[in-house]
C-alpha positions as CSV (number, residue, x, y, z in Angstrom):
1,M,-74.0,-14.0,32.6
2,P,-70.9,-13.6,30.4
3,Y,-68.3,-11.0,31.2
4,S,-68.8,-7.7,29.6
5,D,-66.4,-5.9,27.3
6,E,-65.5,-3.6,30.2
7,Q,-64.7,-6.6,32.4
8,L,-62.6,-8.1,29.6
9,R,-60.6,-4.9,29.2
10,A,-60.0,-4.8,33.0
11,Y,-58.8,-8.5,32.9
12,F,-56.5,-7.6,30.1
13,T,-55.0,-4.8,32.1
14,R,-54.7,-7.1,35.1
15,I,-52.7,-9.7,33.2
16,G,-50.8,-7.3,30.9
17,A,-52.2,-8.6,27.6
18,G,-54.8,-7.4,25.0
19,G,-55.7,-7.2,21.4
20,V,-56.2,-11.0,21.0
21,T,-58.7,-13.0,19.0
22,S,-60.0,-16.6,19.3
23,S,-56.9,-18.3,17.8
24,L,-54.4,-20.9,19.3
25,G,-51.7,-18.2,19.6
26,A,-54.2,-15.9,21.4
27,L,-55.1,-18.8,23.8
28,A,-51.5,-19.4,24.6
29,Q,-50.8,-15.7,25.1
30,V,-53.8,-15.2,27.5
31,Q,-53.0,-18.3,29.5
32,R,-49.4,-17.5,29.9
33,A,-50.1,-13.8,30.8
34,H,-52.7,-15.0,33.4
35,R,-50.3,-17.4,35.1
36,L,-47.5,-14.8,35.2
37,A,-49.8,-12.1,36.7
38,I,-52.3,-13.8,39.0
39,A,-50.9,-15.9,41.9
40,F,-52.2,-19.4,42.7
41,E,-53.3,-19.2,46.3
42,N,-55.7,-20.7,48.8
43,L,-55.4,-18.2,51.7
44,D,-59.2,-17.6,52.0
45,I,-59.6,-21.1,53.1
46,P,-57.4,-20.8,56.3
47,L,-58.9,-17.3,56.7
48,G,-62.3,-19.0,57.1
49,R,-63.8,-17.2,54.1
50,G,-64.4,-20.2,51.9
51,I,-64.3,-20.3,48.0
52,R,-67.1,-18.8,46.0
53,L,-67.4,-19.5,42.2
54,D,-70.0,-17.1,41.0
55,P,-68.5,-15.0,38.2
56,E,-69.0,-11.5,39.8
57,H,-67.2,-12.6,42.9
58,L,-64.4,-14.1,41.0
59,F,-63.9,-10.9,38.9
60,D,-64.0,-8.8,42.1
61,K,-61.4,-11.0,43.9
62,L,-59.0,-11.8,41.1
63,V,-59.2,-8.7,38.9
64,T,-60.5,-5.8,41.0
65,R,-58.9,-6.6,44.3
66,R,-55.9,-8.3,42.7
67,R,-56.0,-11.4,44.8
68,G,-55.1,-14.8,43.6
69,G,-57.1,-18.1,43.7
70,Y,-56.8,-21.9,43.4
71,C,-57.8,-24.0,40.4
72,F,-61.6,-23.7,40.7
73,E,-61.3,-19.9,40.8
74,Q,-58.5,-19.4,38.3
75,N,-59.9,-21.6,35.6
76,A,-63.4,-20.4,36.1
77,L,-62.2,-16.8,35.5
78,L,-60.2,-17.9,32.5
79,L,-63.2,-19.7,31.1
80,G,-65.4,-16.7,31.4
81,M,-62.9,-14.5,29.6
82,L,-62.3,-17.1,26.9
83,H,-66.1,-17.0,26.3
84,A,-66.1,-13.2,26.2
85,L,-63.3,-13.4,23.5
86,G,-65.4,-15.8,21.4
87,F,-63.7,-19.1,22.2
88,E,-65.6,-22.4,22.3
89,A,-64.7,-23.7,25.7
90,R,-66.0,-25.7,28.6
91,P,-64.7,-27.0,32.0
92,L,-63.4,-30.5,32.8
93,L,-62.7,-32.2,36.1
94,A,-59.5,-34.1,36.8
95,R,-57.9,-36.4,39.4
96,V,-54.5,-35.2,40.7
97,W,-51.8,-37.9,40.8
98,L,-48.9,-35.6,41.6
99,R,-47.3,-36.6,44.9
100,T,-49.3,-39.7,45.1
101,D,-47.8,-43.2,45.8
102,P,-48.8,-46.1,43.4
103,R,-50.2,-47.9,46.5
104,D,-52.6,-44.9,47.2
105,P,-56.3,-45.2,46.4
106,V,-57.6,-43.5,43.3
107,P,-57.7,-39.7,44.1
108,P,-61.1,-37.8,43.8
109,R,-61.7,-35.3,41.0
110,S,-60.4,-32.2,42.8
111,H,-59.0,-30.2,40.0
112,T,-60.6,-28.4,37.1
113,L,-59.2,-27.3,33.7
114,N,-60.7,-26.1,30.5
115,L,-61.3,-27.8,27.1
116,V,-61.0,-25.4,24.2
117,T,-62.0,-26.3,20.6
118,L,-60.3,-24.5,17.7
119,D,-61.0,-25.5,14.2
120,G,-62.4,-28.8,15.4
121,I,-59.4,-29.7,17.5
122,H,-59.6,-30.0,21.3
123,H,-57.0,-28.3,23.4
124,I,-56.6,-28.3,27.2
125,A,-56.0,-24.8,28.8
126,D,-55.1,-24.7,32.5
127,A,-54.3,-21.5,34.5
128,G,-54.9,-23.2,37.8
129,F,-52.4,-26.0,38.3
130,G,-50.1,-24.3,40.8
131,G,-46.3,-24.1,40.6
132,S,-44.8,-24.9,37.3
133,Y,-46.4,-23.8,34.0
134,A,-47.9,-26.1,31.3
135,P,-48.9,-24.5,28.0
136,P,-52.1,-25.2,26.2
137,M,-51.9,-28.6,24.5
138,P,-53.8,-30.3,21.8
139,L,-55.7,-33.4,22.9
140,V,-53.2,-35.7,21.0
141,A,-51.4,-38.6,22.6
142,D,-47.7,-38.5,23.0
143,E,-47.1,-35.1,21.4
144,I,-44.5,-33.2,23.6
145,S,-44.9,-29.6,24.5
146,H,-42.3,-27.5,26.1
147,S,-42.5,-25.0,28.9
148,P,-40.4,-21.8,29.3
149,D,-38.8,-23.3,32.5
150,G,-37.3,-26.2,30.4
151,A,-39.8,-28.9,31.4
152,R,-41.7,-31.1,28.8
153,H,-45.3,-32.1,29.0
154,R,-47.3,-34.7,27.2
155,L,-50.7,-36.3,27.1
156,V,-50.9,-40.1,27.1
157,R,-54.0,-42.4,27.0
158,D,-54.7,-44.1,30.3
159,R,-56.7,-47.3,30.2
160,E,-58.8,-46.5,33.3
161,H,-58.8,-42.7,33.6
162,G,-59.0,-41.3,30.0
163,W,-56.2,-38.9,29.5
164,M,-53.1,-38.4,31.7
165,L,-50.9,-35.3,31.7
166,Q,-47.3,-36.1,32.4
167,R,-44.4,-33.7,33.1
168,D,-40.6,-34.3,32.6
169,A,-38.3,-31.8,34.2
170,G,-35.2,-34.0,33.6
171,E,-35.8,-36.9,35.9
172,G,-38.4,-38.8,33.8
173,W,-42.1,-38.6,33.2
174,E,-44.2,-37.9,36.3
175,R,-48.0,-38.0,36.4
176,Q,-49.8,-34.7,37.0
177,Y,-53.5,-35.4,36.6
178,S,-56.0,-37.4,34.6
179,F,-59.3,-36.4,33.1
180,T,-62.0,-37.4,30.6
181,T,-63.8,-35.1,28.3
182,E,-67.3,-35.8,29.6
183,R,-69.6,-32.8,30.1
184,I,-69.2,-31.1,33.5
185,W,-72.1,-29.1,35.0
186,P,-71.9,-26.2,37.4
187,S,-73.2,-28.5,40.3
188,D,-70.2,-30.8,39.6
189,L,-67.8,-27.9,40.0
190,E,-69.6,-26.6,43.2
191,A,-69.4,-30.1,44.7
192,A,-65.7,-30.7,43.9
193,N,-64.8,-27.2,45.0
194,H,-66.7,-27.6,48.3
195,W,-65.0,-31.0,49.0
196,T,-61.6,-29.6,48.2
197,A,-62.0,-26.5,50.2
198,S,-63.7,-27.9,53.3
199,R,-62.6,-31.6,53.9
200,P,-60.1,-31.5,56.8
201,D,-57.3,-33.5,55.3
202,T,-57.0,-32.1,51.9
203,R,-53.8,-30.2,50.9
204,F,-55.7,-27.0,50.7
205,T,-57.2,-27.2,54.2
206,R,-54.0,-28.3,55.9
207,L,-51.6,-25.9,54.2
208,R,-51.2,-22.2,53.3
209,I,-50.2,-22.3,49.6
210,V,-49.1,-19.5,47.3
211,S,-47.4,-19.9,44.0
212,R,-46.7,-18.0,40.8
213,A,-45.3,-18.8,37.4
214,L,-42.0,-16.9,36.7
215,P,-40.7,-16.1,33.2
216,D,-38.1,-19.1,33.5
217,G,-39.4,-21.0,36.5
218,Y,-41.8,-20.6,39.5
219,A,-42.0,-19.5,43.1
220,S,-43.8,-21.5,45.7
221,L,-44.6,-20.6,49.3
222,V,-46.0,-23.4,51.3
223,D,-46.6,-22.4,54.9
224,R,-43.2,-21.0,55.8
225,Q,-41.2,-22.7,53.0
226,L,-40.2,-20.6,50.1
227,T,-39.0,-22.4,47.0
228,L,-37.6,-20.6,43.9
229,S,-37.0,-22.6,40.8
230,H,-35.1,-21.1,37.8
231,A,-34.1,-23.1,34.8
232,G,-34.3,-26.3,36.6
233,E,-32.4,-25.3,39.7
234,S,-34.4,-25.0,43.0
235,Q,-33.6,-23.4,46.4
236,T,-35.8,-23.6,49.5
237,V,-35.5,-21.3,52.5
238,E,-37.7,-20.8,55.6
239,V,-39.6,-17.4,56.1
240,A,-38.4,-15.9,59.3
241,G,-41.4,-14.1,60.5
242,P,-44.7,-12.3,59.6
243,A,-43.1,-9.1,58.3
244,Q,-41.0,-11.1,55.8
245,Y,-43.9,-13.1,54.9
246,R,-46.0,-10.1,54.1
247,E,-43.1,-8.6,52.1
248,L,-42.8,-11.8,50.1
249,L,-46.6,-11.9,49.3
250,H,-46.3,-8.3,47.9
251,E,-42.9,-8.4,46.2
252,L,-43.0,-11.9,44.7
253,F,-46.6,-12.8,44.4
254,G,-48.3,-9.5,44.0
255,L,-50.7,-10.0,47.0
256,D,-51.3,-7.4,49.6
257,L,-52.6,-8.9,52.8
258,Q,-53.2,-6.8,56.0
259,R,-51.0,-7.6,59.1
260,E,-54.1,-8.9,60.8
261,E,-54.7,-11.3,58.0
262,V,-51.2,-12.7,58.1
263,D,-51.5,-13.2,61.8
264,A,-54.8,-15.0,61.4
265,L,-53.1,-17.6,59.1
266,G,-51.5,-19.0,62.3
267,L,-48.0,-19.4,60.8
268,F,-46.1,-17.6,63.4
269,N,-46.4,-17.6,67.2
270,G,-48.2,-14.6,68.4
271,G,-48.0,-12.8,65.1
272,E,-45.3,-10.5,66.2
273,E,-43.5,-8.3,63.6
C-alpha cells in the first residue's frame, strides 16, 4: 500500500519540507531535509527489537514516534514517500567498501539505496548511508557532485561490481559502495536486512551507532565515542555516562530514549546516572 496524502503531509512536517513536485530539485530538497531531520541509528538491534520493513511500521517509528533507523528503514521510507509524490523509483542493493582493506573478501550486499528516473535519466538517492551526506547523483561516470560539508562524490564504472560511489574529503578518492541496477524484490531486501541486523559480527550487531547530517558536516556517536565534523575538521570525545548519552541523543540527534532503554544498551557499568 502506498503512503496516503495524510502520511505524506506528516512526513513533510517531520522533515521540515513541503510543496514539492517530482523534479530533480524536489528530489534533492526532500533527501537533504530527510537526512538533516531523521537520525541514522541502529539502536533497536542491541535493544533486541529487530528491524521491520513493513511500511506502516516504518511510518510509525520514523515519523510518528520520531525515531531514526538504518539504511533499510531510511531508504524504504524515502522510497514510499517518493512514490506518493509521483516519482518513478525503485530500490537497489549495494556492497559497502568503506573501511575495508584491499585484501578483504568481497563484502555482501548489506546496503540499500534508491534509483530514481527523471526524464529518462537515472539518479541515485540515498538517505541511509550514515555519517556524511551524499546528494542525489545522475548515473553518469566521473561526474563530480559536491556536498555541503565540502566533500566531493563521483560514480565510476567498476569492471566487476557495476557502479562504485567514491568520496573525496581532501585526502583522495575513497570507495563507499558498489551496486548494479538489476531489479531488487522485497524478498531480497528482507534477506539482506535480516543478515545485516542479526549476524553476530556485522557492524550493526557489534556497535551502537547514531549519526546525523548537519548543515556543514555530520555528528556520529559510535558506542561512547562522539565525533563532530564541521567543514572538514573533526573532533572526537568520549561520553562520560548515561545521563550525558541521553542528553546527546535528545539535543544532537533528536532521539528520546528512556533511561531504562539507555541502560539496556549496555554501554555503562550498572547504568548509573
